[in-house]
C-alpha positions in Angstrom: -10.3 18.7 47.6 -13.3 18.7 45.4 -12.1 21.8 43.6 -8.8 20.1 42.7 -10.5 17.1 41.1 -12.8 19.4 39.1 -9.8 21.4 37.8 -8.0 18.2 37.0 -11.0 16.8 35.1 -11.3 20.0 33.1 -7.6 19.9 32.2 -7.8 16.3 31.3 -10.8 17.0 29.0 -8.9 19.8 27.3 -5.8 17.6 26.9 -7.9 14.9 25.3 -9.5 17.4 23.0 -6.1 18.7 22.0 -4.9 15.1 21.3 -7.9 14.5 19.0 -7.2 17.7 17.1 -3.5 16.7 16.6 -4.4 13.2 15.5 -6.1 14.5 12.4 -3.7 17.3 11.8 -0.7 17.7 9.4 1.6 15.8 11.7 -0.5 12.7 11.5 -0.5 13.0 7.7 3.2 13.4 7.7 3.7 10.3 9.8 1.4 8.4 7.5 3.5 9.5 4.5 6.7 8.4 6.2 5.2 5.1 7.1 4.8 4.3 3.3 8.6 4.4 2.9 8.8 2.0 5.9 6.3 -0.3 4.3 8.2 -0.3 1.0 11.5 -1.1 2.8 9.8 -4.0 4.5 8.7 -5.5 1.1 12.0 -5.1 -0.9 11.9 -8.7 -2.0 8.6 -8.4 -3.8 9.8 -5.2 -5.4 12.9 -6.9 -6.8 10.7 -9.6 -8.2 8.5 -6.9 -9.8 11.6 -5.4 -11.4 12.6 -8.9 -12.8 9.1 -9.5 -14.1 9.0 -6.0 -15.7 12.2 -6.7 -17.5 10.8 -10.0 -18.8 7.6 -8.1 -19.8 9.6 -6.0 -22.2 9.1 -8.9 -24.7 6.2 -7.9 -27.0 3.0 -9.9 -26.7 4.4 -12.0 -23.8 4.1 -9.0 -21.5 0.6 -9.9 -20.6 1.7 -13.5 -19.6 4.5 -12.2 -17.4 2.2 -9.6 -15.8 -0.4 -12.2 -14.9 2.3 -14.5 -13.5 3.6 -11.7 -11.3 -0.1 -11.1 -10.3 -0.2 -14.7 -9.1 3.1 -14.2 -7.2 1.8 -11.0 -5.7 -1.4 -12.8 -4.6 0.6 -15.6 -3.0 2.9 -13.1 -1.2 0.0 -11.0 0.2 -3.3 -12.8 -0.4 -3.6 -15.7 1.9 -2.2 -13.7 4.9 -4.5 -10.7 4.6 -7.8 -10.5 6.4 -10.7 -8.6 4.9 -10.8 -6.6 1.7 -11.0 -7.7 -1.8 -7.8 -9.0 -3.5 -9.5 -8.2 -6.8 -9.3 -4.5 -6.2 -5.8 -4.7 -4.6 -4.1 -7.0 -7.1 -6.2 -8.2 -10.1 -7.5 -4.7 -11.1 -4.1 -3.0 -11.2 -2.5 -5.9 -13.1 -5.4 -6.2 -15.5 -5.6 -2.5 -16.4 -1.9 -2.3 -16.6 -1.6 -5.3 -18.8 -4.2 -3.9 -21.2 -2.1 -0.8 -21.7 1.2 -2.7 -21.5 0.0 -4.9 -24.4 0.2 -1.9 -26.7 3.1 0.0 -25.2 5.2 -2.8 -23.7 7.4 -0.5 -21.7 5.2 0.3 -18.7 6.4 -0.8 -15.3 3.1 -2.5 -14.5 4.4 -5.0 -12.0 6.2 -2.4 -10.0 3.2 -0.2 -9.9 0.9 -3.1 -8.9 3.3 -4.0 -6.1 3.4 -0.5 -4.8 -0.3 -0.2 -4.9 -0.6 -3.5 -3.0 1.9 -2.3 -0.4 0.1 1.0 0.0 -3.2 -0.8 0.6 -1.6 -3.3 3.0 -3.4 -3.4 6.3 -0.2 -3.7 8.4 
């Protein structure tokens, strides 16, 4: 009886070790990549708002105002519900850097990019 439990313990230890090796392997990375598409599909409403704000941001010199307004909308959509992490790096930084370049180019999809960055950094 004692030999059976020892063999079972060894097999269980090998199984746990194999599970840990698989968890960090390519399958885990593939599942993580597929989950981003799932996250994006869950937040389609904010992406449609980003498209609308990017269309409005095509107006020269007003693009910065529309980008900042969308940053506020993005904060209200994600900010108060999230726990931990800095909303500065998740929302304000992408909007700010994107608005700087958008001021000169005025055709960059800054709001869509900021929304996708925020969705990617979402904790859920």
